[in-house]
VEXMARRO-296066 format. One record per residue (C-alpha): x, y, z; residue in one letter; residue number from 1. Coordinates in steps of 0.05 Angstrom, whole numbers, plus 5000, padded with zeros to 4 digits. Layout:
# VEXMARRO-296066
X, Y, Z, A, NUM
...
This chain:
# VEXMARRO-296066
6343, 5764, 5088, X, 1
6351, 5697, 5054, X, 2
6341, 5729, 4985, X, 3
6381, 5676, 4948, X, 4
6413, 5728, 4902, X, 5
6482, 5701, 4920, X, 6
6465, 5630, 4898, X, 7
6456, 5602, 4969, X, 8
6388, 5585, 4997, X, 9
6399, 5621, 5063, X, 10
6445, 5674, 5092, X, 11
6470, 5621, 5141, X, 12
6494, 5577, 5083, X, 13
6527, 5637, 5050, X, 14
6562, 5655, 5116, X, 15
6588, 5583, 5122, X, 16
6614, 5586, 5050, X, 17
6650, 5653, 5063, X, 18
6682, 5626, 5127, X, 19
6706, 5563, 5092, X, 20
6732, 5601, 5031, X, 21
6680, 5578, 4981, X, 22
6648, 5646, 4972, X, 23
6664, 5720, 4977, X, 24
6628, 5770, 5021, X, 25
6618, 5814, 4959, X, 26
6571, 5760, 4930, X, 27
6517, 5786, 4977, X, 28
6474, 5834, 4936, X, 29
6440, 5869, 4996, X, 30
6509, 5878, 5029, X, 31
6539, 5908, 4966, X, 32
6479, 5953, 4955, X, 33
6483, 5979, 5027, X, 34
6558, 5990, 5018, X, 35
6548, 6028, 4952, X, 36
6492, 6070, 4982, X, 37
6534, 6087, 5043, X, 38
6594, 6106, 4999, X, 39
6547, 6148, 4956, X, 40
6522, 6184, 5018, X, 41
6594, 6197, 5041, X, 42
6611, 6227, 4973, X, 43
6548, 6270, 4971, X, 44
6558, 6295, 5042, X, 45
6630, 6314, 5029, X, 46
6620, 6345, 4961, X, 47
6646, 6416, 4952, X, 48
6581, 6429, 4914, X, 49
6512, 6437, 4942, X, 50
6468, 6378, 4923, X, 51
6392, 6378, 4928, X, 52
6343, 6325, 4905, X, 53
6270, 6342, 4899, X, 54
6210, 6304, 4874, X, 55
6166, 6326, 4816, X, 56
6124, 6367, 4864, X, 57
6189, 6406, 4878, X, 58
6190, 6381, 4950, X, 59
6261, 6374, 4976, X, 60
6275, 6301, 4992, X, 61
6351, 6304, 5001, X, 62
6400, 6361, 5015, X, 63
6473, 6360, 5034, X, 64
6507, 6406, 5084, X, 65
6540, 6448, 5030, X, 66
6473, 6464, 4998, X, 67
6444, 6482, 5066, X, 68
6502, 6530, 5077, X, 69
6495, 6561, 5008, X, 70
6420, 6573, 5012, X, 71
6421, 6591, 5087, X, 72
6366, 6542, 5104, X, 73
6379, 6476, 5140, X, 74
6311, 6445, 5125, X, 75
6276, 6474, 5064, X, 76
6210, 6440, 5049, X, 77
6204, 6461, 4976, X, 78
6255, 6483, 4925, X, 79
6226, 6554, 4922, X, 80
6249, 6560, 4995, X, 81
6319, 6556, 4967, X, 82
6321, 6601, 4905, X, 83
6281, 6624, 4844, X, 84
6251, 6558, 4819, X, 85
6235, 6580, 4747, X, 86
6293, 6539, 4717, X, 87
6272, 6479, 4760, X, 88
6201, 6484, 4732, X, 89
6229, 6487, 4662, X, 90
6272, 6425, 4672, X, 91
6215, 6387, 4705, X, 92
6167, 6403, 4648, X, 93
6215, 6391, 4591, X, 94
6254, 6333, 4620, X, 95
6317, 6367, 4594, X, 96
6377, 6386, 4638, X, 97
6381, 6461, 4650, X, 98
6439, 6506, 4670, X, 99
6433, 6574, 4705, X, 100
6494, 6619, 4713, X, 101
6507, 6667, 4771, X, 102
6441, 6657, 4808, X, 103
6442, 6702, 4870, X, 104
6416, 6667, 4932, X, 105
6376, 6718, 4972, X, 106
6388, 6694, 5043, X, 107
6464, 6688, 5039, X, 108
6481, 6735, 4981, X, 109
6522, 6679, 4950, X, 110
6525, 6669, 4874, X, 111
6518, 6599, 4846, X, 112
6517, 6564, 4779, X, 113
6459, 6515, 4782, X, 114
6454, 6450, 4742, X, 115
6386, 6417, 4743, X, 116
6382, 6345, 4718, X, 117
6315, 6310, 4712, X, 118
6317, 6238, 4737, X, 119
6257, 6210, 4700, X, 120
6263, 6139, 4726, X, 121
6265, 6164, 4799, X, 122
6213, 6218, 4785, X, 123
6260, 6268, 4816, X, 124
6306, 6326, 4800, X, 125
6379, 6330, 4818, X, 126
6403, 6401, 4831, X, 127
6477, 6417, 4837, X, 128
6497, 6485, 4864, X, 129
6568, 6509, 4849, X, 130
6592, 6569, 4890, X, 131
6618, 6622, 4842, X, 132
6616, 6681, 4891, X, 133
6691, 6692, 4889, X, 134
6691, 6693, 4813, X, 135
6633, 6742, 4810, X, 136
6665, 6787, 4862, X, 137
6731, 6785, 4824, X, 138
6696, 6802, 4759, X, 139
6660, 6860, 4792, X, 140
6725, 6885, 4823, X, 141
6760, 6879, 4756, X, 142
6704, 6918, 4721, X, 143
6709, 6972, 4775, X, 144
6784, 6978, 4763, X, 145
6771, 6982, 4688, X, 146
6718, 7037, 4698, X, 147
6765, 7075, 4745, X, 148
6822, 7069, 4695, X, 149
6779, 7095, 4639, X, 150
6756, 7153, 4682, X, 151
6829, 7171, 4698, X, 152
6847, 7164, 4625, X, 153
6791, 7211, 4604, X, 154
6813, 7262, 4656, X, 155
6886, 7259, 4633, X, 156
6865, 7267, 4560, X, 157
6821, 7326, 4578, X, 158
6878, 7359, 4617, X, 159
6928, 7346, 4560, X, 160
6880, 7378, 4510, X, 161
6870, 7439, 4555, X, 162
6946, 7447, 4564, X, 163
6958, 7439, 4489, X, 164
6905, 7492, 4474, X, 165
6936, 7540, 4525, X, 166
7005, 7528, 4495, X, 167
6978, 7540, 4425, X, 168
6943, 7602, 4448, X, 169
7007, 7629, 4480, X, 170
7048, 7611, 4419, X, 171
6997, 7646, 4375, X, 172
7000, 7709, 4417, X, 173
7076, 7711, 4420, X, 174
7080, 7697, 4345, X, 175
7032, 7753, 4330, X, 176
7071, 7800, 4376, X, 177
7137, 7780, 4344, X, 178
7107, 7791, 4275, X, 179
7083, 7861, 4294, X, 180
7151, 7878, 4325, X, 181
7189, 7852, 4264, X, 182
7143, 7890, 4215, X, 183
7154, 7954, 4255, X, 184
7229, 7941, 4254, X, 185
7227, 7928, 4179, X, 186
7186, 7990, 4167, X, 187
7234, 8031, 4209, X, 188
7294, 8004, 4171, X, 189
7261, 8018, 4104, X, 190
7245, 8089, 4125, X, 191
7317, 8099, 4149, X, 192
7344, 8073, 4084, X, 193
7300, 8120, 4044, X, 194
7322, 8178, 4085, X, 195
């Protein structure tokens, strides 16, 4: 390349300096840039999150395997091939990062939190998809258990009230019968006494 960024006129001079211990390999700007880009690519490809980069026309320019798996599309052309793009439009127009919670992805049925970060200098948008399907399913299951528990509680309360009313009714009847019997006994005793 002979760019001269390392301080040597040619790459051959730089190589000679490295071999003889006068320079370090890391002094080569194109080499370090390539190394950084390749490391960045390794990190992006192995991220547990889905990562998508699209241009301002919402055309997908980069997508990692995790994003492909989440959206169920290995080669989407535009972001609206991935999910509802309304938040992406908003971020693109405003230039402000946007967050969407529990976005359901139609093709896979997965739920994701979506972070959209405008990259003004690059004229692009960085979109990070975080799979929250397990959390959503857990929350739904927990809510179902709560609803079922409330339903059982209501049924138990209703039954207890019915039993209490039946007991009160029986007590009332027996009390009335006892009162009648005792009044008759009293009246009989009073009559016997007077006779």
